[in-house]
VEXDONU-8590 format. One record per residue (C-alpha): z, y, x; residue number from 1. Coordinates in nm, 3 decimals, decimal comma, always signed. Each point is the difference from the previous one (the first is absolute). Layout:
<rs>
+---------+---------+---------+-----+
!       Z !       Y !       X ! pos !
+---------+---------+---------+-----+
!       Z !       Y !       X ! NUM !
...
+---------+---------+---------+-----+
</rs>
This chain:
<rs>
+---------+---------+---------+-----+
!       Z !       Y !       X ! pos !
+---------+---------+---------+-----+
!  +0,684 !  -1,239 !  +1,876 !   1 !
!  -0,033 !  +0,060 !  +0,373 !   2 !
!  -0,224 !  +0,306 !  -0,049 !   3 !
!  +0,258 !  +0,162 !  -0,228 !   4 !
!  +0,283 !  -0,070 !  +0,241 !   5 !
!  -0,204 !  +0,140 !  +0,284 !   6 !
!  -0,070 !  +0,315 !  -0,199 !   7 !
!  +0,364 !  +0,041 !  -0,100 !   8 !
!  +0,107 !  -0,047 !  +0,362 !   9 !
!  -0,236 !  +0,271 !  +0,116 !  10 !
!  +0,122 !  +0,248 !  -0,260 !  11 !
!  +0,371 !  -0,088 !  -0,020 !  12 !
!  +0,100 !  +0,267 !  +0,253 !  13 !
!  -0,066 !  +0,273 !  -0,256 !  14 !
!  +0,084 !  +0,032 !  -0,367 !  15 !
!  -0,286 !  -0,002 !  -0,253 !  16 !
!  +0,105 !  +0,350 !  -0,109 !  17 !
!  -0,076 !  +0,126 !  +0,349 !  18 !
!  -0,331 !  -0,186 !  +0,011 !  19 !
!  -0,119 !  +0,146 !  -0,326 !  20 !
!  +0,020 !  +0,345 !  +0,149 !  21 !
!  -0,241 !  -0,095 !  +0,280 !  22 !
!  -0,355 !  +0,123 !  -0,044 !  23 !
!  -0,157 !  -0,051 !  +0,341 !  24 !
!  -0,033 !  -0,376 !  -0,046 !  25 !
!  -0,165 !  +0,037 !  -0,340 !  26 !
!  -0,252 !  +0,250 !  +0,137 !  27 !
!  -0,088 !  -0,237 !  +0,284 !  28 !
!  -0,028 !  -0,293 !  -0,240 !  29 !
!  -0,223 !  +0,199 !  -0,233 !  30 !
!  -0,240 !  +0,083 !  +0,285 !  31 !
!  -0,024 !  -0,368 !  +0,093 !  32 !
!  -0,055 !  -0,104 !  -0,359 !  33 !
!  -0,297 !  +0,233 !  -0,044 !  34 !
!  -0,173 !  -0,195 !  +0,276 !  35 !
!  +0,087 !  -0,345 !  -0,132 !  36 !
!  -0,065 !  -0,054 !  -0,371 !  37 !
!  -0,211 !  -0,317 !  -0,003 !  38 !
!  +0,189 !  -0,142 !  -0,300 !  39 !
!  -0,095 !  +0,285 !  -0,231 !  40 !
!  -0,035 !  +0,005 !  -0,297 !  41 !
!  +0,296 !  -0,216 !  -0,089 !  42 !
!  +0,170 !  -0,067 !  -0,333 !  43 !
!  +0,324 !  -0,194 !  -0,034 !  44 !
!  +0,207 !  -0,075 !  -0,312 !  45 !
!  +0,292 !  -0,210 !  -0,118 !  46 !
!  -0,024 !  -0,342 !  -0,172 !  47 !
!  -0,288 !  -0,193 !  -0,150 !  48 !
!  -0,090 !  +0,269 !  -0,249 !  49 !
!  -0,075 !  +0,219 !  +0,302 !  50 !
!  -0,317 !  -0,199 !  +0,058 !  51 !
!  -0,188 !  +0,149 !  -0,294 !  52 !
!  +0,156 !  +0,340 !  +0,064 !  53 !
!  -0,133 !  -0,011 !  +0,354 !  54 !
!  -0,347 !  -0,082 !  -0,126 !  55 !
!  -0,004 !  +0,306 !  -0,219 !  56 !
!  +0,134 !  +0,227 !  +0,271 !  57 !
!  -0,256 !  -0,128 !  +0,251 !  58 !
!  -0,282 !  +0,054 !  -0,247 !  59 !
!  +0,087 !  +0,370 !  -0,005 !  60 !
!  +0,052 !  +0,032 !  +0,373 !  61 !
!  -0,326 !  -0,181 !  +0,072 !  62 !
!  -0,173 !  +0,268 !  -0,209 !  63 !
!  +0,170 !  +0,279 !  +0,201 !  64 !
!  +0,288 !  +0,077 !  -0,236 !  65 !
!  +0,327 !  +0,124 !  +0,144 !  66 !
!  +0,297 !  -0,217 !  +0,061 !  67 !
!  +0,204 !  +0,181 !  -0,269 !  68 !
!  -0,263 !  -0,079 !  -0,267 !  69 !
!  -0,018 !  -0,358 !  +0,124 !  70 !
!  +0,373 !  -0,073 !  -0,013 !  71 !
!  +0,029 !  +0,144 !  -0,351 !  72 !
!  -0,296 !  -0,200 !  -0,131 !  73 !
!  +0,123 !  -0,315 !  +0,174 !  74 !
!  +0,346 !  -0,015 !  -0,153 !  75 !
!  -0,137 !  +0,093 !  -0,343 !  76 !
!  -0,155 !  -0,348 !  -0,008 !  77 !
!  +0,345 !  -0,155 !  +0,020 !  78 !
!  +0,157 !  +0,249 !  -0,242 !  79 !
!  -0,251 !  -0,105 !  -0,267 !  80 !
!  +0,041 !  -0,375 !  +0,057 !  81 !
!  +0,225 !  -0,152 !  -0,272 !  82 !
!  +0,049 !  -0,312 !  +0,213 !  83 !
!  +0,181 !  +0,201 !  +0,264 !  84 !
!  +0,348 !  -0,004 !  -0,151 !  85 !
!  +0,170 !  +0,268 !  +0,207 !  86 !
!  -0,269 !  +0,270 !  +0,019 !  87 !
!  -0,112 !  +0,217 !  -0,294 !  88 !
!  -0,153 !  -0,157 !  -0,308 !  89 !
!  +0,161 !  -0,340 !  -0,062 !  90 !
!  +0,297 !  +0,072 !  +0,220 !  91 !
!  +0,324 !  -0,163 !  -0,099 !  92 !
!  +0,232 !  +0,256 !  -0,166 !  93 !
!  +0,350 !  +0,114 !  +0,073 !  94 !
!  +0,296 !  -0,164 !  -0,178 !  95 !
!  -0,063 !  +0,224 !  -0,306 !  96 !
!  -0,362 !  -0,100 !  -0,033 !  97 !
!  -0,158 !  +0,310 !  +0,151 !  98 !
!  -0,276 !  -0,012 !  +0,262 !  99 !
!  +0,082 !  +0,286 !  +0,237 ! 100 !
!  -0,225 !  +0,095 !  +0,289 ! 101 !
!  +0,036 !  +0,144 !  +0,351 ! 102 !
!  -0,278 !  +0,108 !  +0,234 ! 103 !
!  -0,078 !  +0,221 !  +0,297 ! 104 !
!  -0,308 !  +0,108 !  +0,198 ! 105 !
!  -0,043 !  +0,179 !  +0,334 ! 106 !
!  -0,307 !  +0,135 !  +0,180 ! 107 !
!  -0,087 !  +0,063 !  +0,363 ! 108 !
!  +0,112 !  +0,364 !  -0,012 ! 109 !
!  +0,352 !  -0,092 !  -0,103 ! 110 !
!  -0,046 !  +0,092 !  -0,365 ! 111 !
!  +0,173 !  -0,233 !  -0,238 ! 112 !
!  +0,077 !  -0,057 !  -0,367 ! 113 !
!  +0,234 !  -0,227 !  -0,186 ! 114 !
!  +0,113 !  -0,104 !  -0,348 ! 115 !
!  +0,301 !  -0,210 !  -0,097 ! 116 !
!  +0,146 !  -0,138 !  -0,322 ! 117 !
!  -0,336 !  +0,065 !  -0,171 ! 118 !
!  -0,084 !  -0,189 !  -0,321 ! 119 !
!  -0,313 !  -0,070 !  -0,205 ! 120 !
!  -0,256 !  +0,107 !  +0,264 ! 121 !
!  -0,220 !  -0,279 !  +0,142 ! 122 !
!  -0,079 !  +0,173 !  +0,331 ! 123 !
!  +0,311 !  +0,165 !  +0,143 ! 124 !
!  -0,174 !  +0,027 !  +0,340 ! 125 !
!  -0,251 !  +0,242 !  -0,152 ! 126 !
!  +0,283 !  +0,207 !  -0,149 ! 127 !
!  +0,156 !  +0,012 !  +0,346 ! 128 !
!  -0,334 !  +0,118 !  +0,139 ! 129 !
!  -0,004 !  +0,278 !  -0,261 ! 130 !
!  +0,352 !  +0,102 !  +0,104 ! 131 !
!  -0,121 !  +0,018 !  +0,359 ! 132 !
!  -0,320 !  +0,189 !  -0,073 ! 133 !
!  +0,106 !  +0,229 !  -0,288 ! 134 !
!  +0,368 !  +0,091 !  +0,041 ! 135 !
!  +0,229 !  +0,147 !  +0,265 ! 136 !
!  +0,228 !  -0,305 !  -0,041 ! 137 !
!  +0,015 !  -0,346 !  +0,153 ! 138 !
!  +0,173 !  -0,201 !  -0,276 ! 139 !
!  +0,016 !  +0,011 !  -0,381 ! 140 !
!  +0,218 !  -0,238 !  -0,200 ! 141 !
!  +0,049 !  -0,145 !  -0,340 ! 142 !
!  -0,092 !  +0,211 !  -0,301 ! 143 !
!  -0,116 !  +0,283 !  +0,221 ! 144 !
!  -0,244 !  -0,226 !  +0,180 ! 145 !
!  -0,127 !  -0,131 !  -0,336 ! 146 !
!  -0,056 !  +0,348 !  -0,142 ! 147 !
!  -0,182 !  +0,100 !  +0,318 ! 148 !
!  -0,223 !  -0,306 !  -0,028 ! 149 !
!  -0,083 !  +0,067 !  -0,364 ! 150 !
!  -0,086 !  +0,364 !  +0,077 ! 151 !
!  -0,232 !  -0,120 !  +0,272 ! 152 !
!  -0,207 !  -0,228 !  -0,217 ! 153 !
!  +0,183 !  -0,332 !  +0,025 ! 154 !
!  +0,064 !  -0,194 !  -0,318 ! 155 !
!  +0,307 !  -0,190 !  -0,117 ! 156 !
!  -0,035 !  -0,380 !  -0,010 ! 157 !
!  +0,237 !  -0,284 !  -0,075 ! 158 !
!  +0,029 !  -0,173 !  +0,337 ! 159 !
!  +0,219 !  -0,290 !  -0,122 ! 160 !
!  -0,242 !  -0,288 !  -0,052 ! 161 !
!  +0,075 !  -0,294 !  -0,230 ! 162 !
!  +0,052 !  -0,218 !  +0,308 ! 163 !
!  +0,250 !  +0,241 !  +0,157 ! 164 !
!  +0,184 !  +0,048 !  -0,332 ! 165 !
!  +0,039 !  -0,379 !  -0,039 ! 166 !
!  +0,140 !  -0,022 !  +0,355 ! 167 !
!  +0,248 !  +0,280 !  -0,077 ! 168 !
!  +0,116 !  -0,161 !  -0,322 ! 169 !
!  +0,054 !  -0,327 !  +0,192 ! 170 !
!  +0,204 !  +0,189 !  +0,261 ! 171 !
!  +0,216 !  +0,159 !  -0,271 ! 172 !
!  +0,144 !  -0,343 !  -0,091 ! 173 !
!  +0,212 !  +0,001 !  +0,318 ! 174 !
!  -0,058 !  +0,354 !  +0,134 ! 175 !
!  +0,069 !  -0,104 !  +0,357 ! 176 !
!  -0,117 !  +0,244 !  +0,262 ! 177 !
!  -0,073 !  -0,090 !  +0,361 ! 178 !
!  -0,309 !  +0,082 !  +0,202 ! 179 !
!  -0,193 !  -0,318 !  +0,080 ! 180 !
!  -0,142 !  -0,043 !  +0,345 ! 181 !
!  -0,381 !  +0,033 !  +0,005 ! 182 !
!  -0,027 !  +0,074 !  -0,368 ! 183 !
!  -0,128 !  +0,310 !  +0,179 ! 184 !
!  -0,329 !  -0,188 !  +0,037 ! 185 !
!  -0,067 !  +0,172 !  -0,331 ! 186 !
!  +0,169 !  +0,318 !  +0,115 ! 187 !
!  -0,069 !  +0,341 !  +0,147 ! 188 !
!  -0,341 !  +0,059 !  +0,143 ! 189 !
!  +0,006 !  +0,215 !  +0,308 ! 190 !
!  -0,342 !  +0,081 !  +0,148 ! 191 !
!  -0,094 !  +0,183 !  +0,319 ! 192 !
!  -0,349 !  +0,097 !  +0,108 ! 193 !
!  -0,177 !  +0,169 !  +0,291 ! 194 !
!  -0,345 !  +0,129 !  -0,091 ! 195 !
!  -0,313 !  +0,048 !  +0,216 ! 196 !
!  +0,132 !  +0,334 !  +0,127 ! 197 !
!  +0,323 !  -0,159 !  +0,118 ! 198 !
!  +0,214 !  +0,165 !  -0,271 ! 199 !
!  +0,294 !  -0,195 !  -0,142 ! 200 !
!  +0,130 !  -0,001 !  -0,357 ! 201 !
!  +0,239 !  -0,222 !  -0,196 ! 202 !
!  +0,096 !  -0,092 !  -0,355 ! 203 !
!  +0,282 !  -0,200 !  -0,154 ! 204 !
!  +0,053 !  -0,090 !  -0,365 ! 205 !
!  +0,224 !  -0,233 !  -0,202 ! 206 !
!  +0,181 !  -0,067 !  -0,324 ! 207 !
!  +0,298 !  -0,101 !  +0,214 ! 208 !
!  +0,246 !  -0,283 !  -0,023 ! 209 !
!  -0,007 !  -0,189 !  -0,327 ! 210 !
!  +0,311 !  +0,039 !  -0,220 ! 211 !
!  +0,125 !  +0,296 !  +0,205 ! 212 !
!  +0,239 !  +0,253 !  -0,161 ! 213 !
!  -0,179 !  +0,258 !  -0,207 ! 214 !
!  -0,061 !  +0,299 !  +0,223 ! 215 !
!  +0,004 !  -0,191 !  +0,328 ! 216 !
!  -0,245 !  +0,136 !  +0,260 ! 217 !
!  -0,088 !  -0,194 !  +0,311 ! 218 !
!  -0,155 !  +0,091 !  +0,333 ! 219 !
!  -0,364 !  +0,009 !  -0,116 ! 220 !
!  -0,014 !  +0,368 !  -0,107 ! 221 !
!  +0,205 !  +0,125 !  +0,294 ! 222 !
!  -0,200 !  +0,140 !  +0,287 ! 223 !
!  +0,135 !  -0,149 !  +0,319 ! 224 !
!  +0,149 !  -0,304 !  -0,174 ! 225 !
!  -0,268 !  -0,190 !  -0,189 ! 226 !
!  -0,287 !  +0,160 !  +0,193 ! 227 !
!  -0,060 !  +0,259 !  +0,272 ! 228 !
!  -0,306 !  +0,130 !  +0,189 ! 229 !
!  -0,034 !  +0,215 !  +0,310 ! 230 !
!  -0,365 !  +0,056 !  +0,088 ! 231 !
!  +0,081 !  +0,037 !  +0,372 ! 232 !
!  +0,174 !  -0,337 !  +0,016 ! 233 !
!  -0,052 !  -0,240 !  -0,287 ! 234 !
!  +0,148 !  -0,111 !  -0,329 ! 235 !
!  +0,239 !  -0,249 !  -0,154 ! 236 !
!  +0,077 !  -0,144 !  -0,345 ! 237 !
!  +0,275 !  -0,224 !  -0,129 ! 238 !
!  +0,054 !  -0,264 !  -0,270 ! 239 !
!  +0,300 !  -0,192 !  -0,128 ! 240 !
!  +0,346 !  +0,114 !  -0,100 ! 241 !
!  -0,033 !  +0,377 !  +0,007 ! 242 !
!  +0,370 !  +0,074 !  +0,040 ! 243 !
!  -0,006 !  -0,152 !  +0,350 ! 244 !
!  -0,305 !  +0,202 !  +0,097 ! 245 !
!  +0,151 !  +0,326 !  -0,129 ! 246 !
!  +0,318 !  -0,054 !  +0,203 ! 247 !
!  -0,204 !  +0,003 !  +0,324 ! 248 !
!  -0,300 !  +0,222 !  -0,097 ! 249 !
!  -0,199 !  -0,293 !  +0,133 ! 250 !
!  -0,356 !  +0,135 !  -0,009 ! 251 !
!  +0,091 !  +0,329 !  +0,170 ! 252 !
!  +0,204 !  -0,190 !  +0,257 ! 253 !
!  -0,291 !  -0,230 !  +0,086 ! 254 !
!  -0,247 !  +0,282 !  +0,041 ! 255 !
!  +0,245 !  +0,182 !  +0,227 ! 256 !
!  +0,046 !  -0,310 !  +0,209 ! 257 !
!  -0,379 !  -0,015 !  +0,042 ! 258 !
!  +0,009 !  +0,367 !  +0,104 ! 259 !
!  +0,226 !  -0,103 !  +0,287 ! 260 !
!  -0,246 !  -0,264 !  +0,118 ! 261 !
!  +0,085 !  -0,309 !  -0,201 ! 262 !
!  -0,287 !  -0,210 !  -0,128 ! 263 !
!  -0,026 !  -0,039 !  -0,378 ! 264 !
!  +0,136 !  -0,355 !  +0,038 ! 265 !
!  +0,295 !  +0,109 !  +0,215 ! 266 !
!  +0,078 !  +0,283 !  -0,242 ! 267 !
!  -0,003 !  -0,228 !  -0,307 ! 268 !
!  +0,230 !  -0,248 !  +0,173 ! 269 !
!  +0,245 !  +0,276 !  +0,091 ! 270 !
!  -0,015 !  +0,136 !  -0,356 ! 271 !
!  +0,106 !  -0,339 !  -0,133 ! 272 !
!  +0,272 !  -0,027 !  +0,268 ! 273 !
!  +0,163 !  +0,317 !  -0,134 ! 274 !
!  +0,036 !  -0,172 !  -0,339 ! 275 !
!  +0,119 !  -0,327 !  +0,155 ! 276 !
!  +0,267 !  +0,184 !  +0,196 ! 277 !
!  +0,176 !  +0,181 !  -0,283 ! 278 !
!  -0,093 !  -0,160 !  -0,331 ! 279 !
!  +0,045 !  -0,330 !  -0,178 ! 280 !
!  -0,355 !  -0,113 !  +0,063 ! 281 !
!  +0,016 !  -0,373 !  -0,067 ! 282 !
!  -0,072 !  +0,027 !  -0,373 ! 283 !
!  -0,271 !  +0,267 !  +0,015 ! 284 !
!  -0,356 !  +0,040 !  +0,115 ! 285 !
!  -0,129 !  +0,311 !  +0,177 ! 286 !
!  -0,349 !  +0,021 !  +0,154 ! 287 !
!  -0,158 !  +0,274 !  +0,208 ! 288 !
!  -0,362 !  +0,074 !  +0,091 ! 289 !
!  -0,104 !  +0,254 !  +0,260 ! 290 !
!  -0,321 !  +0,130 !  +0,157 ! 291 !
!  -0,063 !  +0,241 !  +0,285 ! 292 !
!  -0,285 !  +0,231 !  +0,088 ! 293 !
!  -0,164 !  -0,261 !  +0,220 ! 294 !
!  -0,047 !  -0,232 !  -0,294 ! 295 !
!  +0,280 !  -0,234 !  +0,109 ! 296 !
!  +0,231 !  -0,141 !  -0,267 ! 297 !
!  +0,333 !  -0,169 !  -0,028 ! 298 !
!  +0,205 !  -0,184 !  -0,259 ! 299 !
!  +0,347 !  -0,148 !  -0,029 ! 300 !
!  +0,236 !  -0,118 !  -0,271 ! 301 !
!  +0,356 !  -0,119 !  -0,051 ! 302 !
!  -0,100 !  -0,326 !  -0,166 ! 303 !
!  -0,309 !  -0,222 !  +0,039 ! 304 !
!  -0,256 !  +0,028 !  -0,278 ! 305 !
!  -0,120 !  +0,360 !  +0,038 ! 306 !
!  -0,378 !  +0,008 !  +0,014 ! 307 !
!  -0,234 !  +0,296 !  +0,019 ! 308 !
!  -0,364 !  +0,092 !  -0,016 ! 309 !
!  -0,183 !  +0,146 !  +0,304 ! 310 !
!  -0,352 !  +0,146 !  -0,026 ! 311 !
!  -0,136 !  +0,068 !  +0,350 ! 312 !
!  -0,332 !  -0,040 !  +0,178 ! 313 !
!  -0,161 !  -0,061 !  -0,338 ! 314 !
!  +0,218 !  -0,301 !  -0,080 ! 315 !
!  +0,274 !  -0,016 !  -0,265 ! 316 !
!  +0,255 !  -0,276 !  +0,052 ! 317 !
!  +0,354 !  -0,109 !  -0,091 ! 318 !
!  +0,259 !  -0,035 !  +0,276 ! 319 !
!  +0,353 !  -0,145 !  -0,005 ! 320 !
!  +0,251 !  +0,234 !  +0,163 ! 321 !
!  +0,254 !  -0,126 !  +0,251 ! 322 !
!  +0,365 !  +0,028 !  -0,107 ! 323 !
!  +0,353 !  +0,026 !  +0,133 ! 324 !
!  +0,114 !  -0,304 !  -0,192 ! 325 !
!  -0,225 !  -0,293 !  +0,087 ! 326 !
+---------+---------+---------+-----+
</rs>
């Protein structure tokens, strides 16, 4: 973690709140980035199910689609996969047997849309896109989000598969609730992409922690927590126990650290350090992914076991992220 310590040492003289107000460094960085984008296009996403999501997103970008269309189409692959037990169709339900969904999307112009506590809609990311494109709002929730979806052509579906129902009925026997480290390998998909024009977009979607309290909303639909994009700088997405991410606005923090000159890797490591410093981290997993305008990427997690998919230079591959706990 020498790079992170070096970065912290360089910036420790001033508070982050002061640094965020600085614009000169971001303008200089942006000029440099325009002249150094050899890693573009790039697509990065969380966990093994990100591999097929990346493939779909790259297919669009290769054919000159925008990054916003690519990130939406990419995560829709995971939302529709019944084997992915914490995203969309087939997701494990809350403790009352309801599959509730959270999602957000953000484009290169800073436009964003979000839905939370949405039920019976297979593709919450597309509802979030409609919120972004067709309303003056950023987030719709619960019954309001459902009614909006139905009015915009989406159809109600039962998202609780037989397999997920059986798992829920088994859980009811003891009804013990505790997040399990790296069960997130079937969790949130966060996906970031830079298209051929160099524009960045991001998407994040999940059915959340299994057996959660009915009504619980995690970090995934919250702009700046589960995902954040700044087209001058880069983007970040998160996975794991959302409460820890919300307490630090992790994705926004990491993008702002990159604005001040941190590499994506340094920024991810510092984002995790904020959680380590103030929260009971030993029984949770949090993972961050970040990219910058040059096509560089970074990753870091609390626990070992966080893997992610990276599509760059025409190659899609899985990578194991480094972690604070070895």
